[in-house]
DRENKOL-103837 format. One record per residue (C-alpha): residue in three letters; chain; x, y, z. Coordinates in nm, 2 decimals, padded with zeros to 4 digits, always signed. Example, Ala and Ser with C-alpha at 12.3 -4.5 7.8 and 13.67 -1.06 7.14 Angstrom:
<atoms>
   type   mol        x        y        z
    ALA     A   +01.23   -00.45   +00.78
    SER     A   +01.37   -00.11   +00.71
</atoms>
This chain:
<atoms>
   type   mol        x        y        z
    MET     A   +02.67   -00.59   -06.45
    SER     A   +02.81   -00.33   -06.21
    PRO     A   +02.79   -00.38   -05.83
    ALA     A   +02.56   -00.08   -05.82
    GLN     A   +02.32   -00.26   -06.04
    THR     A   +02.32   -00.58   -05.84
    SER     A   +02.28   -00.42   -05.49
    PRO     A   +01.93   -00.46   -05.35
    PRO     A   +01.71   -00.15   -05.37
    ARG     A   +01.73   +00.07   -05.06
    PRO     A   +01.41   +00.12   -04.87
    PRO     A   +01.26   +00.47   -04.90
    ALA     A   +01.36   +00.70   -04.62
    ARG     A   +01.09   +00.74   -04.36
    ARG     A   +00.97   +01.09   -04.33
    ARG     A   +00.96   +01.23   -03.99
    ARG     A   +00.60   +01.27   -03.87
    PHE     A   +00.51   +01.56   -03.66
    GLY     A   +00.22   +01.51   -03.44
    TRP     A   +00.12   +01.47   -03.08
    PRO     A   +00.42   +01.36   -02.87
    GLN     A   +00.42   +01.02   -02.70
    ARG     A   +00.64   +01.09   -02.39
    VAL     A   +00.47   +01.19   -02.07
    PHE     A   +00.72   +01.47   -02.03
    SER     A   +00.65   +01.61   -02.37
    GLN     A   +00.28   +01.58   -02.34
    VAL     A   +00.26   +01.74   -02.00
    LEU     A   +00.49   +02.02   -02.10
    LEU     A   +00.29   +02.09   -02.42
    MET     A   -00.04   +02.09   -02.24
    GLN     A   +00.09   +02.32   -01.96
    LEU     A   +00.23   +02.56   -02.22
    VAL     A   -00.10   +02.56   -02.41
    ILE     A   -00.29   +02.62   -02.09
    ALA     A   -00.06   +02.89   -01.97
    THR     A   -00.08   +03.07   -02.31
    GLY     A   -00.46   +03.04   -02.32
    VAL     A   -00.50   +03.17   -01.97
    THR     A   -00.26   +03.46   -02.04
    ILE     A   -00.45   +03.56   -02.36
    LEU     A   -00.79   +03.53   -02.19
    ALA     A   -00.67   +03.73   -01.89
    THR     A   -00.53   +04.00   -02.12
    GLY     A   -00.85   +04.02   -02.32
    LEU     A   -01.07   +04.03   -02.01
    PHE     A   -00.85   +04.32   -01.88
    LEU     A   -00.86   +04.51   -02.21
    ALA     A   -01.23   +04.49   -02.26
    PRO     A   -01.33   +04.68   -01.95
    LEU     A   -01.03   +04.91   -01.98
    SER     A   -01.16   +05.05   -02.30
    ALA     A   -01.51   +05.10   -02.15
    GLN     A   -01.35   +05.25   -01.84
    LEU     A   -01.14   +05.50   -02.04
    ASP     A   -01.46   +05.61   -02.23
    ASP     A   -01.65   +05.65   -01.91
    GLN     A   -01.36   +05.86   -01.76
    ALA     A   -01.35   +06.08   -02.07
    MET     A   -01.73   +06.14   -02.07
    ARG     A   -01.73   +06.22   -01.70
    GLN     A   -01.44   +06.45   -01.74
    ALA     A   -01.63   +06.64   -02.02
    LEU     A   -01.94   +06.65   -01.80
    ALA     A   -01.74   +06.80   -01.51
    ILE     A   -01.59   +07.07   -01.74
    ALA     A   -01.94   +07.15   -01.87
    ASP     A   -02.08   +07.17   -01.53
    THR     A   -01.80   +07.40   -01.42
    THR     A   -01.85   +07.62   -01.73
    ALA     A   -02.23   +07.66   -01.68
    SER     A   -02.22   +07.94   -01.43
    PRO     A   -02.49   +08.22   -01.37
    ARG     A   -02.23   +08.47   -01.50
    LEU     A   -02.21   +08.28   -01.83
    ALA     A   -02.60   +08.28   -01.84
    ARG     A   -02.60   +08.67   -01.80
    ASP     A   -02.35   +08.70   -02.08
    LEU     A   -02.56   +08.47   -02.30
    THR     A   -02.88   +08.67   -02.25
    GLY     A   -02.71   +09.01   -02.25
    SER     A   -02.51   +09.00   -02.57
    PRO     A   -02.54   +08.87   -02.92
    PRO     A   -02.34   +08.57   -03.06
    SER     A   -02.01   +08.70   -03.17
    ALA     A   -01.65   +08.56   -03.22
    ARG     A   -01.53   +08.83   -02.99
    GLY     A   -01.82   +08.83   -02.74
    PRO     A   -01.79   +08.75   -02.37
    VAL     A   -01.94   +08.40   -02.42
    GLN     A   -01.68   +08.29   -02.68
    THR     A   -01.40   +08.45   -02.48
    GLU     A   -01.49   +08.26   -02.16
    ALA     A   -01.55   +07.93   -02.35
    GLU     A   -01.21   +07.94   -02.52
    ARG     A   -01.04   +08.02   -02.19
    ILE     A   -01.19   +07.72   -02.03
    ARG     A   -01.11   +07.50   -02.33
    THR     A   -00.75   +07.61   -02.33
    ALA     A   -00.72   +07.56   -01.96
    THR     A   -00.88   +07.21   -01.95
    GLY     A   -00.74   +07.07   -02.28
    ALA     A   -01.09   +06.99   -02.41
    GLU     A   -01.15   +06.96   -02.78
    TYR     A   -01.43   +07.21   -02.77
    VAL     A   -01.66   +07.41   -02.54
    VAL     A   -01.98   +07.50   -02.71
    VAL     A   -02.25   +07.73   -02.55
    MET     A   -02.59   +07.74   -02.71
    ASP     A   -02.92   +07.91   -02.64
    THR     A   -03.26   +07.75   -02.61
    ARG     A   -03.29   +07.74   -02.99
    GLY     A   -02.97   +07.54   -03.03
    VAL     A   -02.78   +07.83   -03.18
    ARG     A   -02.41   +07.83   -03.10
    TRP     A   -02.26   +08.13   -02.90
    SER     A   -01.92   +07.97   -02.88
    HIS     A   -01.71   +07.72   -03.09
    THR     A   -01.36   +07.63   -03.16
    ASP     A   -01.42   +07.74   -03.52
    PRO     A   -01.55   +08.10   -03.50
    ALA     A   -01.73   +08.05   -03.83
    GLN     A   -01.97   +07.81   -03.66
    ILE     A   -02.09   +08.07   -03.41
    GLY     A   -02.45   +08.17   -03.48
    ARG     A   -02.53   +07.84   -03.64
    LEU     A   -02.74   +07.55   -03.51
    VAL     A   -02.56   +07.26   -03.34
    SER     A   -02.51   +06.94   -03.53
    THR     A   -02.68   +06.71   -03.28
    ASP     A   -03.02   +06.72   -03.11
    PRO     A   -03.01   +06.94   -02.80
    SER     A   -03.36   +06.87   -02.68
    SER     A   -03.26   +06.64   -02.39
    VAL     A   -03.01   +06.88   -02.23
    LEU     A   -03.25   +07.18   -02.29
    ALA     A   -03.51   +06.98   -02.11
    GLY     A   -03.29   +06.99   -01.80
    HIS     A   -03.11   +06.65   -01.83
    GLU     A   -02.74   +06.59   -01.81
    VAL     A   -02.60   +06.40   -02.11
    MET     A   -02.29   +06.18   -02.15
    GLU     A   -02.22   +06.01   -02.48
    ILE     A   -01.97   +05.92   -02.75
    ASP     A   -02.09   +06.07   -03.07
    ASN     A   -01.97   +06.23   -03.40
    GLY     A   -02.00   +06.60   -03.46
    THR     A   -01.85   +06.87   -03.68
    LEU     A   -01.51   +06.81   -03.52
    GLY     A   -01.53   +06.43   -03.55
    ARG     A   -01.58   +06.16   -03.29
    SER     A   -01.56   +06.27   -02.93
    ALA     A   -01.66   +06.20   -02.57
    ARG     A   -01.92   +06.45   -02.48
    GLY     A   -02.07   +06.60   -02.16
    LYS     A   -02.37   +06.83   -02.18
    VAL     A   -02.54   +07.03   -01.90
    PRO     A   -02.83   +07.29   -01.90
    LEU     A   -02.73   +07.65   -01.85
    ARG     A   -02.95   +07.83   -01.59
    ASP     A   -02.97   +08.19   -01.49
    ALA     A   -02.98   +08.33   -01.13
    ASP     A   -03.35   +08.24   -01.10
    GLY     A   -03.29   +07.88   -01.22
    ARG     A   -03.45   +07.91   -01.56
    ILE     A   -03.28   +07.73   -01.85
    VAL     A   -03.15   +07.98   -02.09
    GLY     A   -02.93   +07.75   -02.29
    ALA     A   -02.68   +07.46   -02.25
    VAL     A   -02.31   +07.39   -02.24
    SER     A   -02.15   +07.10   -02.44
    VAL     A   -01.79   +07.00   -02.38
    GLY     A   -01.61   +06.74   -02.60
    ILE     A   -01.30   +06.54   -02.53
    GLU     A   -01.11   +06.42   -02.84
    TYR     A   -01.17   +06.05   -02.88
    ASP     A   -00.84   +05.99   -03.03
    SER     A   -00.68   +06.08   -02.70
    VAL     A   -00.88   +05.82   -02.53
    ARG     A   -00.78   +05.56   -02.79
    ASP     A   -00.42   +05.67   -02.75
    ARG     A   -00.44   +05.61   -02.38
    LEU     A   -00.57   +05.27   -02.44
    LEU     A   -00.30   +05.19   -02.69
    ALA     A   -00.04   +05.33   -02.46
    ALA     A   -00.15   +05.09   -02.19
    ILE     A   -00.13   +04.78   -02.42
    PRO     A   +00.25   +04.75   -02.43
    GLY     A   +00.28   +04.75   -02.05
    LEU     A   +00.00   +04.50   -02.02
    LEU     A   +00.15   +04.27   -02.28
    ALA     A   +00.48   +04.30   -02.10
    TYR     A   +00.32   +04.18   -01.78
    ALA     A   +00.14   +03.91   -01.96
    GLY     A   +00.46   +03.80   -02.13
    GLY     A   +00.64   +03.79   -01.80
    ALA     A   +00.36   +03.58   -01.65
    LEU     A   +00.36   +03.35   -01.95
    ALA     A   +00.74   +03.31   -01.92
    ALA     A   +00.72   +03.23   -01.55
    GLY     A   +00.44   +02.98   -01.62
    ALA     A   +00.64   +02.82   -01.90
    LEU     A   +00.95   +02.79   -01.68
    ALA     A   +00.74   +02.64   -01.40
    ALA     A   +00.58   +02.40   -01.65
    TYR     A   +00.92   +02.30   -01.77
    LEU     A   +01.05   +02.23   -01.43
    ILE     A   +00.75   +02.03   -01.33
    SER     A   +00.77   +01.83   -01.65
    ARG     A   +01.14   +01.76   -01.60
    ARG     A   +01.06   +01.63   -01.25
    LEU     A   +00.78   +01.42   -01.40
    GLN     A   +01.02   +01.30   -01.66
    ARG     A   +01.26   +01.17   -01.39
    GLN     A   +00.98   +01.01   -01.19
    THR     A   +00.83   +00.83   -01.50
    HIS     A   +01.17   +00.74   -01.64
    ASP     A   +01.08   +00.92   -01.97
    LEU     A   +00.81   +00.67   -02.05
    ALA     A   +00.52   +00.72   -02.28
    PHE     A   +00.16   +00.69   -02.15
    SER     A   +00.12   +00.38   -02.35
    ASP     A   +00.43   +00.23   -02.19
    ILE     A   +00.29   +00.32   -01.84
    SER     A   -00.04   +00.16   -01.92
    ALA     A   +00.13   -00.16   -02.05
    LEU     A   +00.35   -00.17   -01.74
    LEU     A   +00.05   -00.14   -01.51
    THR     A   -00.13   -00.42   -01.69
    GLU     A   +00.18   -00.64   -01.68
    ARG     A   +00.24   -00.56   -01.32
    GLU     A   -00.11   -00.66   -01.22
    ALA     A   -00.08   -00.98   -01.42
    MET     A   +00.26   -01.06   -01.27
    LEU     A   +00.17   -00.98   -00.91
    HIS     A   -00.15   -01.19   -00.92
    GLY     A   -00.01   -01.47   -01.13
    ILE     A   +00.32   -01.56   -00.94
    ARG     A   +00.31   -01.81   -00.66
    GLU     A   +00.50   -01.59   -00.42
    GLY     A   +00.34   -01.34   -00.18
    VAL     A   +00.42   -00.97   -00.25
    VAL     A   +00.35   -00.70   +00.01
    ALA     A   +00.43   -00.34   -00.08
    LEU     A   +00.45   -00.08   +00.21
    ASP     A   +00.47   +00.30   +00.20
    ARG     A   +00.71   +00.51   +00.40
    ASN     A   +00.45   +00.52   +00.69
    GLY     A   +00.44   +00.14   +00.72
    SER     A   +00.09   +00.11   +00.57
    VAL     A   +00.01   -00.16   +00.32
    ARG     A   +00.02   -00.02   -00.03
    LEU     A   -00.03   -00.35   -00.22
    MET     A   -00.08   -00.71   -00.13
    ASN     A   -00.13   -00.97   -00.41
    ASP     A   -00.35   -01.27   -00.39
    GLU     A   -00.08   -01.51   -00.27
    ALA     A   +00.02   -01.28   +00.01
    GLN     A   -00.34   -01.25   +00.12
    ARG     A   -00.36   -01.63   +00.13
    LEU     A   -00.04   -01.69   +00.31
    LEU     A   -00.11   -01.42   +00.57
    GLY     A   -00.48   -01.50   +00.61
    VAL     A   -00.60   -01.14   +00.53
    GLY     A   -00.83   -01.00   +00.27
    PRO     A   -00.83   -00.71   +00.02
    GLU     A   -00.94   -00.47   +00.29
    ALA     A   -00.58   -00.47   +00.42
    ALA     A   -00.47   -00.22   +00.16
    GLY     A   -00.43   +00.13   +00.31
    ARG     A   -00.41   +00.01   +00.67
    PRO     A   -00.10   +00.00   +00.89
    LEU     A   +00.08   -00.33   +00.88
    ASP     A   +00.08   -00.38   +01.26
    GLU     A   -00.30   -00.33   +01.25
    VAL     A   -00.34   -00.59   +00.98
    LEU     A   -00.11   -00.86   +01.11
    GLY     A   -00.10   -00.78   +01.48
    ALA     A   +00.20   -00.79   +01.70
    GLY     A   +00.45   -01.07   +01.63
    ARG     A   +00.75   -01.18   +01.43
    THR     A   +00.58   -01.17   +01.10
    ALA     A   +00.49   -00.80   +01.13
    ASP     A   +00.84   -00.73   +01.26
    VAL     A   +01.00   -00.90   +00.96
    LEU     A   +00.78   -00.73   +00.70
    ALA     A   +00.82   -00.39   +00.87
    GLY     A   +01.20   -00.42   +00.88
    ARG     A   +01.24   -00.43   +01.25
    VAL     A   +01.41   -00.77   +01.21
    THR     A   +01.67   -00.77   +00.93
    GLY     A   +01.84   -01.04   +00.73
    ASP     A   +01.80   -01.26   +00.43
    ASP     A   +01.55   -01.55   +00.41
    LEU     A   +01.40   -01.48   +00.74
    VAL     A   +01.18   -01.76   +00.88
    THR     A   +00.85   -01.67   +01.03
    VAL     A   +00.53   -01.86   +01.12
    ARG     A   +00.19   -01.73   +01.03
    GLY     A   -00.09   -01.96   +01.16
    HIS     A   +00.01   -02.31   +01.06
    ARG     A   +00.23   -02.19   +00.77
    VAL     A   +00.61   -02.16   +00.77
    LEU     A   +00.71   -01.86   +00.56
    ILE     A   +01.04   -01.73   +00.42
    ALA     A   +01.04   -01.35   +00.40
    ASN     A   +01.28   -01.11   +00.22
    ARG     A   +01.25   -00.73   +00.23
    MET     A   +01.38   -00.47   -00.01
    PRO     A   +01.36   -00.09   +00.06
    THR     A   +01.24   +00.14   -00.22
    ASP     A   +01.35   +00.48   -00.32
    ASP     A   +01.04   +00.65   -00.18
    GLY     A   +01.11   +00.53   +00.17
    GLY     A   +00.87   +00.23   +00.15
    ALA     A   +00.96   -00.14   +00.10
    VAL     A   +00.86   -00.45   -00.09
    ALA     A   +00.86   -00.78   +00.09
    THR     A   +00.83   -01.13   -00.07
    LEU     A   +00.69   -01.43   +00.10
    ARG     A   +00.75   -01.80   +00.01
    ASP     A   +00.55   -02.08   +00.16
    ARG     A   +00.79   -02.35   +00.28
    THR     A   +00.55   -02.54   +00.51
    GLU     A   +00.55   -02.85   +00.29
    LEU     A   +00.93   -02.82   +00.25
    GLU     A   +00.97   -02.79   +00.62
    HIS     A   +00.76   -03.10   +00.68
    LEU     A   +00.96   -03.29   +00.41
    GLY     A   +01.28   -03.18   +00.58
    ARG     A   +01.16   -03.30   +00.92
    GLU     A   +01.04   -03.63   +00.76
    LEU     A   +01.38   -03.66   +00.60
    ASP     A   +01.55   -03.62   +00.94
    SER     A   +01.31   -03.87   +01.09
    THR     A   +01.36   -04.11   +00.81
    ARG     A   +01.74   -04.09   +00.85
    GLY     A   +01.69   -04.16   +01.22
    LEU     A   +01.47   -04.46   +01.15
    ILE     A   +01.72   -04.59   +00.89
    ASP     A   +01.99   -04.57   +01.16
    ALA     A   +01.76   -04.75   +01.40
    LEU     A   +01.68   -05.02   +01.15
    ARG     A   +02.04   -05.07   +01.08
    ALA     A   +02.10   -05.12   +01.45
    GLN     A   +01.80   -05.36   +01.47
    ASP     A   +01.94   -05.55   +01.18
    HIS     A   +02.26   -05.60   +01.37
    GLU     A   +02.06   -05.70   +01.68
    HIS     A   +01.85   -05.94   +01.47
    ALA     A   +02.16   -06.09   +01.31
    ASN     A   +02.30   -06.15   +01.66
    ARG     A   +01.98   -06.32   +01.77
    LEU     A   +01.98   -06.54   +01.47
    HIS     A   +02.34   -06.64   +01.53
    THR     A   +02.25   -06.72   +01.89
    LEU     A   +01.95   -06.93   +01.78
    LEU     A   +02.17   -07.11   +01.52
    GLY     A   +02.42   -07.19   +01.79
    LEU     A   +02.16   -07.32   +02.03
    LEU     A   +02.02   -07.54   +01.75
    GLU     A   +02.37   -07.67   +01.65
    LEU     A   +02.44   -07.76   +02.01
    GLU     A   +02.11   -07.94   +02.02
    MET     A   +01.99   -07.72   +02.30
    HIS     A   +01.63   -07.72   +02.17
    GLU     A   +01.45   -07.62   +02.49
    GLU     A   +01.69   -07.33   +02.54
    ALA     A   +01.63   -07.22   +02.18
    VAL     A   +01.25   -07.23   +02.23
    GLU     A   +01.27   -07.03   +02.55
    PHE     A   +01.50   -06.77   +02.38
    VAL     A   +01.25   -06.72   +02.09
    THR     A   +00.95   -06.71   +02.32
    GLU     A   +01.12   -06.44   +02.53
    VAL     A   +01.20   -06.22   +02.23
    VAL     A   +00.85   -06.25   +02.08
    GLY     A   +00.68   -06.20   +02.41
    VAL     A   +00.86   -05.87   +02.48
    HIS     A   +00.76   -05.73   +02.14
    ARG     A   +00.40   -05.85   +02.19
    ALA     A   +00.37   -05.70   +02.54
    THR     A   +00.52   -05.37   +02.43
    ALA     A   +00.28   -05.33   +02.13
    GLU     A   -00.02   -05.43   +02.34
    GLN     A   +00.06   -05.18   +02.60
    VAL     A   +00.10   -04.90   +02.34
    THR     A   -00.24   -04.98   +02.18
    GLU     A   -00.41   -05.01   +02.51
    LYS     A   -00.31   -04.66   +02.60
    ILE     A   -00.30   -04.48   +02.26
    HIS     A   -00.60   -04.58   +02.05
    ASP     A   -00.52   -04.36   +01.76
    PRO     A   -00.31   -04.57   +01.51
    LEU     A   -00.12   -04.26   +01.38
    LEU     A   +00.00   -04.16   +01.72
    ALA     A   +00.07   -04.52   +01.82
    ALA     A   +00.28   -04.57   +01.51
    LEU     A   +00.46   -04.24   +01.58
    LEU     A   +00.55   -04.34   +01.93
    VAL     A   +00.68   -04.68   +01.82
    GLY     A   +00.90   -04.51   +01.56
    LYS     A   +01.03   -04.26   +01.81
    ALA     A   +01.10   -04.54   +02.05
    THR     A   +01.31   -04.71   +01.79
    VAL     A   +01.51   -04.40   +01.74
    ALA     A   +01.54   -04.35   +02.11
    ALA     A   +01.67   -04.70   +02.16
    GLU     A   +01.94   -04.64   +01.90
    ARG     A   +02.05   -04.32   +02.07
    GLY     A   +02.06   -04.49   +02.41
    VAL     A   +01.76   -04.31   +02.55
    SER     A   +01.48   -04.47   +02.76
    LEU     A   +01.15   -04.35   +02.61
    ARG     A   +00.86   -04.42   +02.85
    LEU     A   +00.48   -04.39   +02.82
    ALA     A   +00.33   -04.30   +03.16
    PRO     A   +00.12   -04.58   +03.31
    ASP     A   -00.18   -04.34   +03.36
    SER     A   -00.18   -04.23   +02.99
    LEU     A   -00.49   -04.28   +02.80
    LEU     A   -00.60   -04.13   +02.46
    PRO     A   -00.92   -04.25   +02.30
    ASP     A   -00.96   -04.28   +01.92
    ARG     A   -01.17   -03.96   +01.89
    LEU     A   -00.92   -03.71   +01.76
    VAL     A   -01.05   -03.43   +01.55
    ASP     A   -00.72   -03.39   +01.36
    PRO     A   -00.47   -03.67   +01.44
    ARG     A   -00.21   -03.51   +01.21
    GLU     A   -00.21   -03.20   +01.43
    LEU     A   -00.13   -03.39   +01.74
    VAL     A   +00.13   -03.60   +01.55
    THR     A   +00.31   -03.27   +01.47
    VAL     A   +00.30   -03.16   +01.83
    VAL     A   +00.42   -03.50   +01.97
    GLY     A   +00.68   -03.54   +01.71
    ASN     A   +00.84   -03.20   +01.77
    LEU     A   +00.84   -03.23   +02.15
    VAL     A   +00.98   -03.58   +02.15
    ASP     A   +01.25   -03.49   +01.90
    ASN     A   +01.35   -03.19   +02.11
    ALA     A   +01.36   -03.41   +02.42
    LEU     A   +01.57   -03.68   +02.25
    ASP     A   +01.81   -03.41   +02.13
    ALA     A   +01.83   -03.26   +02.49
    VAL     A   +01.92   -03.59   +02.66
    ALA     A   +02.12   -03.77   +02.39
    GLY     A   +02.47   -03.86   +02.51
    THR     A   +02.39   -03.81   +02.88
    THR     A   +02.40   -04.08   +03.15
    GLY     A   +02.07   -04.24   +03.23
    ALA     A   +01.89   -04.05   +02.96
    ARG     A   +01.51   -04.06   +03.00
    VAL     A   +01.22   -03.92   +02.82
    GLY     A   +00.86   -03.95   +02.94
    VAL     A   +00.53   -03.90   +02.75
    THR     A   +00.19   -03.86   +02.91
    PHE     A   -00.15   -03.83   +02.75
    ARG     A   -00.47   -03.73   +02.93
    ALA     A   -00.82   -03.68   +02.79
    GLU     A   -01.02   -03.43   +02.99
    GLY     A   -01.36   -03.42   +02.82
    ARG     A   -01.28   -03.29   +02.47
    THR     A   -00.94   -03.15   +02.58
    VAL     A   -00.61   -03.33   +02.53
    VAL     A   -00.33   -03.26   +02.77
    LEU     A   +00.01   -03.37   +02.66
    SER     A   +00.33   -03.37   +02.87
    VAL     A   +00.68   -03.46   +02.75
    THR     A   +00.95   -03.46   +03.02
    ASP     A   +01.32   -03.54   +02.99
    SER     A   +01.63   -03.58   +03.21
    GLY     A   +01.83   -03.32   +03.02
    PRO     A   +01.98   -02.99   +03.15
    GLY     A   +01.64   -02.81   +03.14
    VAL     A   +01.55   -02.46   +03.01
    PRO     A   +01.66   -02.15   +03.20
    VAL     A   +01.37   -01.93   +03.33
    ASP     A   +01.48   -01.64   +03.11
    ARG     A   +01.46   -01.85   +02.80
    ARG     A   +01.13   -02.02   +02.85
    GLU     A   +00.94   -01.78   +02.63
    LEU     A   +01.22   -01.72   +02.39
    ILE     A   +01.24   -02.09   +02.28
    PHE     A   +00.89   -02.06   +02.14
    THR     A   +01.00   -01.78   +01.90
    GLU     A   +01.04   -01.89   +01.54
    GLY     A   +01.40   -01.89   +01.42
    TRP     A   +01.55   -01.92   +01.77
    THR     A   +01.77   -02.23   +01.83
    THR     A   +02.09   -02.35   +01.99
    LYS     A   +02.13   -02.65   +01.76
    ALA     A   +02.33   -02.70   +01.45
    LEU     A   +02.15   -02.66   +01.12
    PRO     A   +01.99   -02.98   +00.98
    SER     A   +02.00   -03.10   +00.63
    HIS     A   +01.71   -02.88   +00.52
    GLY     A   +01.89   -02.57   +00.65
    LYS     A   +01.65   -02.42   +00.90
    ARG     A   +01.58   -02.47   +01.27
    GLY     A   +01.38   -02.29   +01.54
    LEU     A   +01.04   -02.38   +01.40
    GLY     A   +00.92   -02.69   +01.59
    LEU     A   +00.83   -02.52   +01.92
    ALA     A   +00.69   -02.22   +01.74
    LEU     A   +00.46   -02.45   +01.54
    VAL     A   +00.36   -02.63   +01.86
    ARG     A   +00.26   -02.31   +02.03
    ARG     A   +00.08   -02.18   +01.72
    LEU     A   -00.12   -02.50   +01.69
    ALA     A   -00.21   -02.49   +02.06
    GLU     A   -00.31   -02.12   +02.05
    ARG     A   -00.51   -02.17   +01.73
    ARG     A   -00.73   -02.41   +01.93
    GLY     A   -00.74   -02.17   +02.23
    GLY     A   -00.49   -02.38   +02.42
    THR     A   -00.15   -02.32   +02.57
    ALA     A   +00.21   -02.45   +02.54
    ARG     A   +00.46   -02.39   +02.82
    VAL     A   +00.77   -02.53   +02.97
    THR     A   +00.85   -02.58   +03.34
    ASP     A   +01.10   -02.78   +03.54
    GLY     A   +01.06   -03.16   +03.50
    PRO     A   +01.05   -03.43   +03.78
    ASP     A   +01.39   -03.57   +03.66
    GLY     A   +01.56   -03.23   +03.67
    GLY     A   +01.52   -03.15   +03.30
    ALA     A   +01.24   -02.98   +03.12
    ALA     A   +00.87   -03.05   +03.12
    PHE     A   +00.67   -02.93   +02.81
    THR     A   +00.29   -02.92   +02.87
    VAL     A   +00.05   -02.86   +02.58
    VAL     A   -00.32   -02.82   +02.63
    LEU     A   -00.54   -02.86   +02.32
    PRO     A   -00.91   -02.78   +02.38
    ASP     A   -01.17   -02.94   +02.15
    ALA     A   -00.91   -03.18   +02.01
    LEU     A   -01.15   -03.47   +02.07
    THR     A   -01.50   -03.54   +01.95
    ASP     A   -01.79   -03.61   +02.18
    PRO     A   -01.80   -03.98   +02.28
    GLU     A   -02.08   -04.19   +02.12
    PRO     A   -02.33   -04.34   +02.37
    ALA     A   -02.24   -04.70   +02.44
    THR     A   -02.52   -04.95   +02.40
    THR     A   -02.33   -05.27   +02.50
    VAL     A   -02.02   -05.34   +02.70
    PRO     A   -01.78   -05.54   +02.49
    THR     A   -01.59   -05.83   +02.65
    PRO     A   -01.22   -05.74   +02.68
    SER     A   -01.01   -05.95   +02.46
    SER     A   -00.64   -05.97   +02.38
    PRO     A   -00.61   -05.96   +02.01
    ASP     A   -00.29   -06.08   +01.85
    THR     A   -00.09   -05.75   +01.82
    SER     A   +00.25   -05.91   +01.78
    ALA     A   +00.32   -05.68   +01.50
    GLY     A   +00.22   -05.37   +01.69
    PRO     A   -00.04   -05.11   +01.58
    SER     A   -00.09   -05.09   +01.21
    GLY     A   +00.19   -05.34   +01.15
    PHE     A   +00.45   -05.15   +01.36
    SER     A   +00.67   -05.33   +01.61
    SER     A   +00.83   -05.18   +01.92
    PRO     A   +01.18   -05.25   +02.05
    SER     A   +01.20   -05.43   +02.38
    GLY     A   +01.21   -05.25   +02.72
    LEU     A   +01.08   -04.92   +02.60
    PHE     A   +00.71   -04.91   +02.69
    GLY     A   +00.65   -05.12   +03.00
    PRO     A   +00.79   -05.46   +03.09
    GLU     A   +01.15   -05.53   +03.03
    THR     A   +01.17   -05.90   +03.05
    ALA     A   +00.99   -06.19   +02.90
    GLU     A   +00.86   -06.30   +03.25
    GLU     A   +00.71   -05.96   +03.31
    ALA     A   +00.56   -05.97   +02.96
    ARG     A   +00.40   -06.30   +03.03
</atoms>
């Protein structure tokens, strides 16, 4: 079997189908050409229709004017004073006027309808072919009618003598073929103008369609519809915020995630960005007044990462990512590393104490060993008791114990002011934990490595308002930077493990302002900085007390919620003072 016989059959060639084009460019061009052609034909027809009637009217009026000029009293005397004759004065005058005006005929008749003049002398003395009663009754007549000479435009007027009596009539005809020739002669010029207009319209349609082709990237209408559907699904389905702006800085599009992150609604579309978001870093970043990649901004209690990309039409598209949880995790990671270092130091300290205790026991110095253990345990118990007496919320107490451990490892004295008191009536303890943690971390960073490093923490409850103050013995904050340090993204520190800084103080101020409070920095009593945060309505109303409980000293050797505190950080520094 030959190869030709074993080869698979070839599919039949697809015939090209001619139909309605699919591309936007082709459809718009075709529709515009159809519209331009239709308008041109309609305009030409609308012009030709009245032109024919206008030419007929002009011919009839011309015939009527010739007839009116011919019907003079002199012609009336000739009509009544001579018989109808091919050489009579009436025929002579009528032919003269016909030759001079170019009329097809000039017929003069008497009151009986007998012709006294005619283009064909043989018709003189015969009755006219059309009814003359109307003109003989004294009426002027204009008409298009057929006669012995064919179709013509006619004008008829009565012929009156010197006394005004009707003695006959004058009928003048304009050859209708000449009217039609004038109409036909006007058509080529009209078609030329129409063709020129159509060509100009076709060229304009082509140029407009070409521009539309570039703007739509030569897509079909079905492709555009599919793209719009896919865009809507994508924009509202992704977990990143997307904000599209036009060249004037107004919001063109904002997907659901962007509305959630920015705290705005669908009514933001069409409004200026600054009006929607208000003044601040977030509006500056999205508007392009602050440039860069992965710009950090804070909106409400959220930490956002923004990127902005300009578009060809002068607008821009900005994307927003929520890294609030990631930022919290990063800070927790930093805190955890600090606690690990502190626990490592405590492990060394604990090992040293065990070695000391073992030595005392081996030397049979039992009383000294008991006194050593009592001193160590007493310091821890006194410290934990003092923390829980002043800070009744377990989360905050645990935070301060942990920060104290980190401070001890870094050689910093962390003190809780003696007049501090915070009841266990916090509306949102985690909010205050964020504020205290950020301020204490900044204070520890400011004094670390300095001689006599000290950090002080003060809590006051004024009704339902919490006033927090964190002071340090560091270099302080210059006056010209006391507002700048609360701006997100601003920092003088090296980048941490999670790659971002300059958010802690911005979050502190945002949390305070969200409750209607304030966050500010002044000079501290130790020469460093003093951060004061006022949080209105941070406490609930106290419940009315029915009985006065008897004070007791519970066993808090393990500290609040099982946390222990290092010695000498919150209050007494020796075992004797603790006892």
